[in-house]
C-alpha positions in Angstrom: 8.7 -12.8 -6.0 8.4 -9.3 -7.7 5.1 -7.6 -7.9 2.7 -9.2 -10.3 -0.5 -8.0 -12.3 -2.0 -4.9 -11.3 0.9 -4.0 -8.7 3.3 -4.7 -11.5 1.5 -2.1 -13.8 1.5 0.5 -11.0 5.5 0.5 -11.1 5.8 0.7 -7.4 8.8 1.8 -5.5 9.3 0.5 -2.0 11.4 2.8 -0.5 11.0 1.8 3.2 9.6 -1.6 4.7 9.8 -2.1 8.2 7.4 -3.9 10.6 4.9 -1.4 11.2 6.1 1.4 8.8 6.3 1.6 5.0 7.0 4.3 2.3 5.8 3.4 -1.3 6.0 5.6 -4.2 4.6 5.5 -7.6 5.8 7.1 -10.8 2.9 8.8 -12.5 2.2 8.7 -16.2 -0.6 9.4 -18.5 -2.4 6.1 -17.9 -2.7 6.7 -14.2 -4.2 10.3 -14.7 -7.7 11.4 -15.5 -8.6 14.2 -18.1 -7.6 16.8 -15.9 -3.9 15.5 -15.3 -4.8 14.5 -11.9 -4.1 10.9 -10.4 -7.3 8.7 -10.9 -8.7 8.2 -7.4 -8.4 4.4 -7.9 -4.6 4.9 -8.3 -4.4 6.8 -5.0 -6.5 4.2 -3.3 -4.6 1.4 -4.6 -1.3 3.1 -3.6 -2.8 3.8 0.2 -4.1 0.2 0.4 -0.5 -1.3 -0.8 1.4 1.0 1.5 -0.9 0.2 4.6 -0.7 -3.3 3.8 3.0 -3.4 3.5 3.3 -1.7 6.9 0.9 -4.3 8.5 2.6 -7.3 7.0 6.2 -5.9 7.7 7.2 -6.1 4.1 6.2 -6.8 0.6 5.6 -10.1 -1.1 9.4 -11.1 -0.7 9.8 -9.9 2.9 6.7 -9.9 4.8 6.4 -11.2 8.2 2.7 -12.1 7.9 -0.1 -12.6 5.6 -2.5 -9.9 5.8 -5.6 -8.8 3.8 -7.7 -5.6 3.8 -10.7 -5.7 6.1 -11.7 -2.1 5.8 -10.4 0.9 3.9 -11.4 4.7 4.1 -9.7 7.5 2.0 -10.0 11.2 2.3 -9.0 13.0 -1.0 -7.8 16.2 0.4 -6.5 18.0 -2.9 -5.9 17.1 -6.4 -3.0 14.5 -6.8 -0.6 16.1 -9.3 3.1 15.8 -9.8 5.4 13.3 -11.3 5.5 10.9 -8.3 3.2 10.1 -5.4 4.7 9.1 -2.0 2.5 7.0 0.5 3.8 7.0 4.2 2.1 4.3 6.2 2.3 3.6 10.0 0.5 0.8 12.3 -1.5 2.6 15.0 -2.2 -0.6 16.8 -1.4 -4.3 16.0 -3.6 -6.7 17.9 -3.2 -10.5 17.7 -5.6 -10.8 14.4 -6.1 -7.1 13.4 -4.1 -4.1 12.7 -5.0 -0.5 12.3 -2.9 1.6 10.0 -3.0 5.2 8.9 -1.4 6.7 5.7 -0.6 10.0 4.2 0.1 10.7 0.4 2.0 13.5 -0.7 3.3 14.5 -4.2 6.7 15.0 -5.2 6.5 18.7 -3.8 5.6 17.6 -0.5 2.0 18.7 -0.9 -0.5 16.1 1.0 -3.2 15.1 -1.3 -4.8 12.1 0.4 -5.2 10.4 3.7 -6.2 6.9 4.5 -7.2 4.7 7.5 -7.4 0.9 7.2 -7.8 -2.5 9.2 -6.1 -5.5 8.1 -6.5 -9.0 9.3 -3.7 -11.5 9.6 -4.6 -14.8 7.9 -2.9 -18.2 8.4 -1.2 -19.8 5.4 -3.8 -22.1 3.6 -3.5 -25.4 1.8 -5.3 -23.9 -0.9 -3.0 -21.1 -1.4 -1.3 -21.2 -4.9 2.5 -22.1 -4.9 3.1 -18.5 -5.9 2.2 -17.2 -2.7 5.4 -16.5 -1.0 5.8 -17.6 2.7 9.1 -15.7 3.4 9.4 -15.3 7.1 5.9 -16.9 7.7 5.3 -20.3 9.6 
């Protein structure tokens, strides 16, 4: 299942998807920038959230090993997020039986770090009320 809705609009490039590690990039355009030509903070936050969730789940919609949802998210904006592309690198610090703590760093295409994030993700079980479009590849 490819990205849908907001994730599709973000036009993500999943470069690495491993259990505990992910690298996700986003191509910037004028719709994702503010008046100062800097990535909107919400775009950066979304990139961090998706990269960390991908690392915690062991993949994206098609390849994930478990269903996870964001429990907590903290972001430090360190410098203006400029450039044609932003690249988020996320690593699980600790994975427990139900929760995982993940860190992430975002750099632009010149290698300048512009944001850092820390998040907690909770693993959930498939539920009978999940719509059919919720992929269950590798889960169960």
